C-alpha positions in Angstrom: 14.5 -18.7 -111.0 16.0 -15.2 -109.8 16.3 -12.4 -112.3 19.7 -11.9 -111.6 20.5 -15.7 -112.4 18.3 -15.5 -115.8 20.2 -12.3 -116.7 23.6 -14.0 -116.2 22.6 -16.9 -118.2 21.4 -14.8 -121.0 24.5 -12.7 -121.2 26.6 -16.0 -121.2 24.5 -17.5 -124.1 24.8 -13.9 -126.2 28.5 -14.1 -125.6 28.9 -17.8 -126.5 26.9 -17.2 -129.9 29.2 -14.2 -130.9 32.3 -15.9 -130.1 31.2 -18.7 -132.4 31.5 -16.2 -135.3 34.9 -14.8 -134.1 38.2 -15.2 -136.2 40.3 -14.1 -132.9 40.1 -14.8 -129.2 41.0 -12.7 -126.1 43.7 -13.9 -123.7 44.0 -12.2 -120.4 47.3 -11.6 -119.0 49.1 -9.3 -116.6 52.3 -7.3 -117.1 54.9 -10.0 -116.3 57.8 -9.5 -118.5 59.5 -11.2 -119.9 56.5 -13.7 -120.1 53.6 -11.5 -120.8 54.0 -7.6 -121.7 53.0 -4.7 -123.5 56.4 -3.5 -124.0 57.6 -6.0 -126.7 56.0 -6.4 -130.3 55.4 -10.3 -129.5 53.7 -9.6 -126.2 56.2 -12.0 -124.5 57.5 -15.5 -124.1 54.2 -17.0 -123.4 52.2 -15.3 -126.1 54.8 -16.7 -128.7 54.4 -20.0 -127.4 50.6 -19.7 -127.6 50.6 -18.4 -131.1 52.8 -21.2 -132.1 50.4 -23.6 -130.6 47.2 -22.2 -132.1 48.8 -22.1 -135.6 48.9 -25.9 -135.4 45.6 -26.2 -133.6 43.2 -23.5 -134.5 42.0 -21.4 -137.1 42.0 -18.2 -134.6 44.4 -15.6 -133.8 45.3 -14.3 -130.4 44.3 -10.8 -129.1 46.4 -10.2 -125.8 44.2 -8.3 -123.1 47.1 -7.4 -120.8 45.4 -5.8 -117.6 46.2 -4.6 -114.1 46.3 -7.5 -112.0 43.3 -6.7 -109.9 41.3 -6.0 -113.1 42.2 -9.3 -114.5 41.2 -11.1 -111.4 37.8 -9.3 -111.4 37.1 -10.1 -115.2 37.9 -13.6 -114.5 35.7 -13.5 -111.4 32.6 -12.1 -113.5 33.1 -14.8 -116.2 33.4 -12.4 -118.9 36.6 -14.2 -120.7 37.9 -17.0 -122.9 41.5 -17.7 -122.1 43.8 -16.4 -119.3 47.2 -16.8 -118.4 46.4 -15.3 -115.0 44.9 -18.0 -112.9 41.1 -18.2 -111.7 40.6 -18.4 -108.0 39.9 -22.2 -108.5 42.2 -23.2 -111.1 41.2 -26.9 -110.9 37.6 -25.9 -112.1 38.9 -25.1 -115.4 40.8 -27.0 -118.3 44.2 -25.8 -118.8 46.2 -25.8 -122.2 49.8 -26.6 -121.4 52.2 -24.9 -123.7 55.7 -26.2 -122.3 56.9 -29.2 -120.3 59.0 -26.8 -118.3 57.9 -25.2 -115.2 58.5 -21.6 -113.9 60.0 -21.4 -110.4 58.5 -18.7 -108.4 60.2 -17.4 -105.4 61.6 -14.0 -103.8 64.2 -11.5 -104.6 65.7 -9.8 -101.7 68.7 -7.4 -101.4 72.0 -9.4 -102.0 73.5 -10.9 -98.9 76.7 -13.1 -98.5 74.5 -16.1 -97.1 72.5 -18.5 -99.6 68.7 -17.5 -99.6 67.0 -20.7 -98.2 64.2 -21.8 -96.0 62.9 -25.0 -94.9 59.6 -23.4 -93.9 58.3 -20.1 -94.8 57.6 -19.1 -91.4 61.5 -18.6 -91.1 60.6 -15.4 -93.1 58.1 -14.3 -90.6 57.8 -10.6 -90.2 59.2 -9.5 -93.5 57.2 -7.3 -96.1 56.8 -8.9 -99.7 55.7 -7.0 -102.6 52.9 -9.0 -104.5 51.0 -8.0 -107.6 47.9 -6.0 -106.7 44.8 -8.0 -106.2 41.1 -7.9 -105.5 40.5 -11.1 -103.7 43.0 -13.1 -101.8 43.9 -16.5 -103.2 46.3 -19.4 -102.4 49.4 -17.4 -102.5 48.2 -14.5 -100.2 47.0 -17.1 -97.6 50.4 -19.0 -97.9 52.1 -15.8 -97.1 49.9 -14.4 -94.3 49.8 -17.7 -92.6 53.6 -17.8 -92.5 53.5 -14.3 -90.9 54.7 -12.3 -94.0 53.1 -8.7 -94.7 51.8 -8.3 -98.2 52.4 -4.9 -100.0 50.3 -4.9 -103.2 52.1 -3.3 -106.2 51.2 -2.7 -109.9 54.0 -4.4 -111.5 57.3 -6.5 -110.6 59.3 -3.5 -111.9 57.8 -1.4 -109.1 58.3 -4.0 -106.4 62.1 -4.3 -107.3 62.5 -0.5 -107.3 60.8 -0.5 -103.9 63.3 -3.1 -102.8 66.4 -1.2 -104.0 65.0 1.8 -101.7 64.5 -0.9 -98.9 60.8 -0.2 -98.7 60.1 -3.8 -98.8 62.3 -6.9 -97.8 61.0 -9.2 -100.8 59.5 -9.1 -104.1 57.5 -12.3 -105.3 58.7 -13.0 -108.7 60.1 -15.6 -111.2 63.8 -15.4 -111.5 63.6 -14.4 -115.0 62.8 -10.8 -115.2 63.0 -8.3 -117.9 63.4 -5.3 -115.8 66.4 -6.6 -114.1 67.9 -7.8 -117.4 67.8 -4.2 -118.5 69.8 -3.1 -115.8 73.7 -2.7 -115.8 75.5 -5.7 -114.4 76.5 -3.8 -111.3 72.9 -2.9 -110.4 71.6 -6.7 -111.2 74.3 -7.8 -108.7 72.4 -5.8 -105.9 69.7 -8.4 -105.9 69.5 -12.0 -104.7 66.9 -14.5 -106.0 65.9 -17.3 -103.5 67.4 -20.8 -103.8 64.4 -22.2 -102.4 61.3 -22.0 -104.6 57.8 -21.0 -103.1 55.8 -22.2 -106.1 56.3 -24.2 -109.4 53.9 -23.2 -112.3 53.1 -24.7 -115.5 53.2 -22.5 -118.5 50.0 -22.3 -120.3 46.2 -20.9 -120.3 43.2 -21.6 -118.5 40.0 -22.0 -120.6 36.6 -20.8 -119.7 34.0 -23.6 -120.5 31.6 -21.1 -122.3 34.3 -20.7 -124.9 35.0 -24.3 -125.6 32.6 -24.4 -128.5 34.5 -21.7 -130.3 37.9 -23.9 -129.8 36.0 -26.8 -131.0 34.4 -24.9 -134.1 38.0 -23.5 -135.0 39.8 -26.8 -134.5 42.2 -27.7 -137.5 41.8 -31.0 -139.1 45.1 -33.1 -138.1 
């Protein structure tokens, strides 16, 4: 067996053993207020729901690890994680703890226009630039956008993307409709933006589970 493979397996073993004795569990997320954020004491809506779920299910406390999006992607790719709100490259390869029956609609913000913001095919937006959270490797979203002829502009936060939109440095911002930065603006400034009536994606609210941390969850499971 190659040495690199042996070292990887050994590191997974060491991490798994140490996690079995842990009282807390790290959860990866990116700055995406109001869902996950460092700017609120409770770290956002998603972390509130996750803590409520864990109180009923596990003897573990939640430790938010809110990272830049590219670093979150790299950390997940390297396998050194337990739970993550940020999706892995292949989400179907991981189990998922669903926290809410409701889905989050993801679409685009643009500068306000009189016409409804609709499309029947994404190629209708061909040639426009869209701000998307920074990444290291392209995933499904990025392929979807580029195949439709949109130009991706990486940004560090949704707030940065919306500020660029207000200065017309991008045409669109990929986001959920609920946005803490917009909610903090005066109503007159909020009215400058328009969220799409069409949805690009729908996302479940929950966390992905790294298989190597499943023993930790099993050991901390509360008796019902």
